C-alpha positions in Angstrom: 0.0 0.0 0.0 1.2 3.5 -0.7 -0.1 6.6 0.9 0.3 10.2 -0.3 -0.9 13.5 1.4 -1.0 17.0 0.0 -2.2 20.3 1.2 -2.7 23.8 -0.3 -4.4 27.1 0.5 -7.0 26.5 -2.1 -7.9 22.9 -2.1 -7.4 22.0 1.5 -6.0 18.5 1.9 -6.2 15.2 0.0 -5.3 11.7 1.2 -4.9 8.9 -1.5 -3.8 5.3 -1.2 -3.3 2.3 -3.5 -4.1 -1.2 -2.4 -4.2 -4.8 -3.7 -6.9 -5.8 -1.3 -9.9 -7.7 -2.6 -13.2 -6.0 -1.8 -16.2 -8.4 -1.6 -18.5 -8.0 -4.6 -15.8 -6.1 -6.6 -13.6 -7.6 -9.3 -10.0 -7.9 -8.3 -8.4 -7.0 -11.6 -6.4 -3.8 -12.3 -4.9 -1.1 -10.1 -7.0 0.1 -7.3 -6.8 3.3 -5.2 -9.0 5.4 -3.0 -9.1 9.1 -2.3 -10.4 10.9 0.8 -11.0 14.6 0.2 -13.1 17.5 1.6 -16.1 18.5 -0.4 -19.1 21.0 -0.1 -21.0 18.5 2.1 -18.1 17.2 4.2 -15.6 14.4 3.6 -15.9 12.3 0.4 -14.4 8.8 -0.2 -13.8 8.0 -3.8 -12.7 4.5 -5.1 -10.7 4.3 -8.4 -10.2 1.2 -10.5 -12.8 -1.0 -8.7 -15.2 -2.7 -11.0 -18.5 -3.8 -9.4 -19.5 -7.4 -10.0 -23.0 -8.9 -10.3 -22.7 -10.6 -6.8 -22.4 -7.3 -4.9 -23.8 -8.5 -1.6 -27.4 -8.4 -2.9 -27.3 -4.8 -3.9 -29.7 -3.9 -6.7 -27.5 -1.2 -8.2 -23.8 -0.9 -8.2 -22.0 2.4 -8.2 -19.8 3.1 -11.2 -16.0 2.9 -10.8 -14.5 6.1 -9.4 -17.9 7.3 -8.0 -18.3 9.1 -4.7 -19.3 6.3 -2.3 -19.4 8.0 1.1 -20.1 11.5 2.2 -19.4 12.3 5.9 -20.8 15.7 7.1 -18.4 17.8 9.0 -19.3 20.3 11.8 -18.1 23.9 11.6 -15.6 24.9 14.3 -17.2 26.5 17.4 -16.1 30.1 18.2 -13.1 30.1 20.5 -15.0 31.6 23.4 -18.2 29.6 23.0 -21.3 31.0 21.5 -21.2 34.2 19.3 -22.0 37.5 21.1 -25.7 38.3 21.6 -26.9 34.9 20.3 -29.3 32.5 22.1 -27.8 30.9 25.2 -24.7 33.2 25.3 -23.6 35.1 28.4 -21.5 38.2 28.7 -20.3 40.5 31.5 -19.3 44.1 31.2 -18.1 47.1 33.1 -18.9 50.8 32.2 -18.4 54.3 33.5 -19.3 57.8 32.5 -20.5 61.2 33.6 -24.0 62.8 33.5 -25.6 66.2 33.9 -29.0 67.7 34.6 -28.0 70.9 32.7 -28.8 72.9 35.8 -25.6 72.8 37.8 -25.9 69.2 38.8 -23.7 66.2 37.8 -23.2 62.5 38.5 -20.6 59.9 37.8 -21.8 56.3 37.5 -19.7 53.1 37.2 -21.0 49.6 37.1 -20.2 45.9 36.5 -22.9 43.7 35.1 -23.7 40.3 33.6 -26.3 39.5 30.9 -27.9 36.3 29.5 -29.5 36.0 26.0 -32.7 33.7 26.1 -33.1 34.5 22.4 -30.9 36.0 19.7 -30.3 39.7 20.3 -32.3 40.1 23.5 -30.7 40.0 27.0 -31.7 40.0 30.6 -29.1 41.5 32.9 -28.2 42.7 36.3 -25.7 45.6 37.1 -24.1 46.6 40.4 -23.4 50.4 40.5 -21.4 53.0 42.4 -22.7 56.6 42.0 -21.3 60.0 42.9 -23.6 63.0 42.6 -23.8 66.7 43.3 -26.9 69.0 42.8 -27.5 72.7 43.2 -29.1 72.1 46.6 -27.3 68.9 47.5 -23.6 68.7 48.5 -21.4 66.0 46.9 -22.3 62.6 48.1 -22.1 59.0 47.0 -23.9 55.7 47.1 -24.2 52.2 45.7 -26.9 49.9 44.4 -28.0 47.7 41.6 -30.4 47.5 38.6 -32.2 45.0 36.5 -31.8 45.7 32.8 -33.1 44.5 29.4 -31.0 45.0 26.3 -32.2 44.5 22.7 -29.8 44.6 19.8 -32.0 46.1 17.1 -29.3 45.6 14.5 -26.5 43.0 14.6 -23.6 42.6 12.3 -20.6 40.3 12.7 -18.4 43.0 14.3 -20.8 45.6 15.6 -24.4 46.2 16.8 -26.9 48.9 17.8 -28.9 48.3 20.9 -31.6 49.8 23.1 -31.7 49.1 26.9 -33.6 50.0 30.0 -34.5 49.0 33.5 -34.8 50.1 37.1 -32.9 49.7 40.3 -32.2 51.0 43.8 -29.4 53.3 45.0 -28.7 54.0 48.7 -26.8 57.3 49.3 -24.8 58.5 52.3 -27.0 61.6 52.3 -30.5 62.6 51.2 -30.7 63.0 47.4 -32.0 65.5 46.7 -31.7 67.3 50.1 -34.7 66.8 52.3 -35.9 63.7 50.3 -34.5 60.3 51.2 -31.3 58.3 51.1 -32.9 55.4 49.2 -33.9 56.2 45.6 -35.3 54.3 42.7 -33.3 54.6 39.5 -35.4 54.0 36.3 -33.3 54.4 33.2 -33.5 54.0 29.4 -31.1 54.6 26.6 -29.1 53.1 23.7 -25.7 52.5 22.3 -23.4 50.6 20.0 -20.9 47.7 20.4 -17.8 47.3 18.3 -15.6 44.2 18.3 -12.0 44.6 19.5 -11.3 40.9 19.4 -13.0 37.5 19.2 -14.4 37.8 22.7 -14.1 41.5 23.5 -16.3 44.5 22.5 -16.3 48.2 23.1 -19.6 49.7 24.3 -20.6 53.3 24.1 -24.0 54.8 24.8 -26.3 57.5 26.2 -29.1 57.1 28.8 -31.7 59.0 30.7 -31.1 58.3 34.4 -33.7 59.3 37.0 -33.5 59.3 40.8 -36.5 59.7 43.1 -38.0 57.9 46.2 -41.3 57.0 44.4 -43.4 58.6 47.0 -41.9 56.6 49.9 -41.3 59.9 51.7 -43.4 63.0 52.1 -41.0 64.9 49.9 -40.2 63.5 46.5 -38.3 65.8 44.2 -36.9 63.9 41.2 -33.5 64.2 39.6 -33.1 63.7 35.8 -29.7 63.2 34.3 -28.4 62.6 30.7 -25.4 60.2 31.1 -22.9 59.2 28.5 -20.7 56.1 29.1 -18.0 53.9 27.7 -17.5 50.2 28.6 -16.1 46.9 27.7 -18.0 43.6 27.4 -16.6 40.1 27.4 -18.3 36.9 26.3 -17.9 33.6 28.2 
């Protein structure tokens, strides 16, 4: 038996061999060889020089010499980090930070770390843990921490980028009343949108804008609200 292998950037690889083995139901005259090569549907085994006989193990029709006898489907390689970003069953975590303003002398800085799961392609359910610093015209600089439940929908997805809308609500507990005279515990409804851009197979840049609201939802006798427009940058990782 002789074996030969070849490879190339265009055709992939080919394995061929010649043999003098007698195959049941096939005449044993002449040179015989087989070839195993990739094709559009997977791996294909070809026999060359075999002549089918009439006693071919009870088969009604014999394949002609040199015909493709076996096609073995092949599976595409899985992405290195698992499922592609924002597809069903995938999970990602991210961190983000950015400033906000109420255009009336007030500002905030919010930073958070979150995780999200995609029950269907392009739509995620997530949770974020936040740290918030804030100052208002009638409220000295203070800070707090909390978390929020979020929904994210990628309204347009391409291989290396996407456009998304997101929104949710959470709770933030501050060291002081925000605003002054209200309460330390505030609800934080929010909505916005942004883009992602691939930096590598498993890493994406995030950038977005959101409306961010703080108020105690009438849990105190005084309930002045705070509305901020926040911009942020972040990084998301699939796993």
